[in-house]
VOGU-619293 format. One line per 4 residues: their letters; for each residue x, y, z of N, C-alpha, C, O, CB. Coordinates in steps of 0.1 Angstrom, whole numbers, plus 5000, padded with zeros to 4 digits. Glycine has a CB too. Example, Ala and Ser with C-alpha at 12.3 -4.5 7.8 and 13.67 -1.06 7.14 Angstrom:
BEGIN
as> 5132/4943/5078/5123/4955/5078/5132/4967/5078/5142/4967/5085/5113/4955/5090; 5128/4978/5071/5137/4989/5071/5129/5000/5079/5134/5011/5080/5141/4994/5057
END
This chain:
BEGIN
mvaa> 4919/5033/5056/4925/5031/5045/4914/5022/5036/4908/5014/5042/4939/5026/5048; 4913/5024/5022/4907/5015/5015/4913/5012/5002/4915/5022/4994/4894/5018/5014; 4916/4999/4999/4920/4996/4986/4911/4988/4976/4905/4978/4979/4931/4990/4987; 4911/4994/4966/4900/4989/4956/4907/4977/4950/4918/4980/4946/4895/5000/4943
ffkg> 4903/4965/4950/4909/4955/4946/4910/4955/4929/4921/4955/4923/4902/4943/4953; 4897/4956/4924/4897/4954/4907/4903/4967/4900/4912/4966/4891/4879/4952/4901; 4898/4981/4905/4903/4993/4899/4915/4996/4903/4919/5005/4896/4897/5004/4900; 4922/4993/4912/4936/4995/4919/4937/5009/4926/4948/5014/4926/4947/4995/4909
nflv> 4928/5013/4931/4926/5029/4939/4929/5024/4953/4926/5013/4958/4909/5037/4939; 4938/5035/4958/4941/5034/4972/4936/5048/4978/4940/5058/4972/4956/5030/4974; 4927/5048/4989/4919/5060/4993/4923/5059/5006/4922/5048/5011/4904/5060/4991; 4926/5070/5012/4927/5071/5026/4921/5086/5029/4920/5094/5020/4943/5068/5032
tkns> 4917/5088/5044/4909/5097/5050/4917/5110/5051/4927/5109/5057/4904/5093/5062; 4913/5122/5044/4921/5135/5046/4908/5143/5049/4898/5142/5043/4930/5141/5032; 4910/5152/5061/4902/5159/5064/4889/5156/5064/4879/5164/5060/4903/5168/5059; 4888/5143/5069/4875/5136/5068/4866/5132/5055/4854/5131/5054/4866/5143/5076
vltp> 4874/5131/5045/4870/5128/5033/4879/5120/5026/4890/5123/5024/4868/5139/5026; 4873/5106/5023/4880/5096/5014/4888/5101/5003/4881/5104/4993/4870/5086/5009; 4898/5103/5001/4907/5107/4992/4916/5098/4984/4923/5090/4991/4914/5115/4998; 4917/5097/4969/4925/5087/4963/4937/5093/4959/4938/5104/4953/4919/5081/4951
lkgv> 4949/5084/4963/4963/5085/4961/4968/5084/4951/4961/5076/4944/4970/5077/4967; 4979/5090/4945/4982/5086/4929/4988/5072/4930/4992/5066/4940/4994/5096/4920; 4988/5068/4918/4992/5054/4915/4979/5044/4913/4968/5047/4917/5002/5049/4926; 4983/5033/4908/4971/5021/4905/4978/5009/4913/4989/5005/4910/4969/5017/4886
frga> 4971/5005/4922/4974/4994/4930/4966/4979/4928/4964/4971/4938/4972/5000/4944; 4962/4976/4916/4957/4965/4912/4958/4952/4918/4969/4947/4917/4959/4964/4902; 4947/4946/4923/4950/4935/4932/4957/4936/4945/4965/4928/4950/4956/4926/4924; 4951/4949/4951/4955/4955/4964/4952/4944/4977/4940/4944/4980/4947/4970/4966
dave> 4958/4939/4982/4953/4931/4992/4959/4934/5008/4952/4938/5017/4956/4917/4988; 4968/4932/5009/4972/4941/5024/4975/4955/5024/4980/4961/5014/4987/4936/5030; 4971/4962/5036/4973/4976/5035/4977/4977/5050/4972/4970/5059/4960/4985/5030; 4988/4987/5053/4992/4988/5066/5000/5004/5068/5007/5009/5059/5003/4974/5069
qdsk> 4997/5008/5079/5004/5020/5079/5016/5021/5092/5013/5017/5104/4993/5033/5079; 5028/5026/5090/5036/5027/5099/5035/5040/5112/5026/5048/5113/5047/5027/5092; 5045/5039/5120/5043/5053/5128/5048/5066/5122/5048/5076/5128/5051/5052/5141; 5051/5064/5110/5055/5079/5105/5043/5082/5094/5041/5093/5088/5071/5079/5096
snyy> 5036/5073/5094/5022/5074/5088/5024/5073/5073/5017/5079/5065/5014/5086/5091; 5035/5063/5070/5034/5058/5055/5027/5047/5057/5024/5042/5067/5047/5055/5047; 5023/5044/5041/5013/5033/5039/5024/5023/5031/5033/5026/5024/4998/5037/5030; 5018/5011/5034/5023/4997/5026/5010/4992/5020/4999/4991/5026/5031/4985/5037
vssc> 5013/4987/5008/5003/4980/4999/5009/4969/4992/5018/4970/4984/4996/4989/4989; 5003/4959/4994/5008/4946/4985/4995/4942/4971/4984/4946/4972/5009/4930/4997; 5000/4937/4962/4992/4935/4951/4994/4917/4951/5005/4912/4948/4998/4944/4938; 4984/4910/4952/4985/4896/4951/4985/4890/4934/4990/4880/4930/4973/4891/4959
vsgk> 4978/4902/4927/4979/4897/4915/4992/4902/4906/4994/4895/4896/4968/4901/4909; 5001/4912/4909/5010/4916/4905/5024/4912/4912/5035/4912/4906/5007/4929/4905; 5022/4908/4925/5035/4900/4931/5044/4915/4935/5057/4916/4935/5043/4888/4917; 5035/4926/4938/5045/4937/4942/5041/4943/4952/5029/4941/4954/5047/4946/4935
vwki> 5048/4950/4961/5048/4956/4973/5052/4973/4972/5063/4976/4966/5058/4947/4983; 5043/4981/4977/5048/4996/4975/5049/5001/4988/5043/4996/4997/5039/5005/4965; 5056/5013/4988/5055/5021/5002/5050/5034/4997/5055/5038/4987/5070/5023/5010; 5041/5041/5002/5036/5054/4997/5040/5065/5008/5041/5062/5020/5020/5053/4994
dpkt> 5041/5075/5004/5046/5087/5014/5033/5092/5016/5025/5091/5007/5056/5099/5008; 5030/5097/5027/5016/5100/5030/5014/5116/5028/5003/5121/5029/5013/5095/5045; 5025/5124/5025/5026/5136/5025/5024/5142/5008/5016/5151/5004/5039/5137/5032; 5034/5134/5001/5032/5136/4984/5026/5124/4973/5027/5122/4961/5047/5140/4978
aast> 5019/5115/4986/5013/5103/4976/5021/5097/4967/5015/5090/4959/5004/5107/4969; 5034/5098/4967/5045/5092/4959/5046/5077/4963/5047/5073/4974/5060/5101/4962; 5046/5069/4952/5050/5055/4959/5063/5051/4953/5067/5056/4942/5038/5042/4955; 5071/5040/4961/5080/5035/4959/5079/5021/4957/5076/5016/4969/5087/5039/4966
llie> 5081/5011/4949/5082/5000/4944/5091/4993/4954/5103/4994/4952/5086/5002/4932; 5088/4985/4964/5098/4980/4975/5102/4966/4969/5114/4963/4967/5090/4979/4992; 5091/4957/4965/5094/4944/4960/5087/4942/4947/5077/4949/4944/5090/4932/4970; 5093/4935/4940/5085/4928/4928/5089/4916/4922/5100/4911/4925/5084/4935/4918
glss> 5082/4910/4915/5085/4896/4910/5082/4884/4918/5087/4872/4917/5098/4895/4909; 5072/4888/4928/5069/4877/4937/5057/4867/4929/5050/4873/4920/5062/4883/4953; 5055/4853/4932/5044/4847/4926/5031/4853/4932/5020/4852/4926/5046/4831/4928; 5032/4858/4941/5019/4864/4947/5022/4873/4962/5030/4869/4970/5008/4849/4952
aadf> 5016/4884/4964/5019/4891/4974/5007/4896/4982/5001/4906/4980/5027/4901/4970; 5003/4887/4990/4989/4888/4997/4994/4895/5010/5002/4904/5010/4981/4873/5000; 4989/4891/5021/4989/4897/5034/5005/4896/5040/5014/4888/5037/4978/4890/5044; 5005/4906/5048/5018/4905/5054/5015/4914/5069/5005/4920/5073/5033/4913/5042
ylee> 5028/4912/5076/5028/4921/5090/5039/4928/5090/5050/4925/5085/5028/4912/5104; 5035/4942/5095/5047/4949/5096/5053/4949/5112/5046/4949/5123/5043/4965/5090; 5066/4947/5110/5075/4946/5123/5086/4960/5122/5098/4960/5118/5083/4929/5123; 5079/4969/5127/5089/4983/5125/5100/4980/5136/5111/4983/5132/5081/4999/5129
dkdr> 5099/4976/5147/5110/4971/5155/5121/4965/5148/5132/4969/5148/5106/4962/5166; 5118/4956/5142/5129/4949/5132/5130/4955/5117/5139/4951/5110/5125/4932/5131; 5123/4962/5113/5128/4973/5100/5123/4958/5090/5131/4955/5082/5150/4980/5099; 5111/4952/5090/5109/4944/5079/5092/4941/5077/5085/4944/5086/5118/4930/5083
l> 5089/4937/5067/5076/4933/5065/5076/4920/5065/5065/4914/5063/5070/4939/5055
END
């Protein structure tokens, strides 16, 4: 997984090729993947956190309105970031 901080691209490896997913995640700071292969991306610039479906590449805005959304830790057993 690679997040381009300034351009907002989020890339993942598919079939050994780095492939951009849909959406723009400018200011991407933290990236994480859960046991179901969903991706989570935070933006310290926009104060948002998204969940991205690995099959469709569709993103769901989970949190917005934060003054900053930088690093996070995924605790799947407690169902929280």
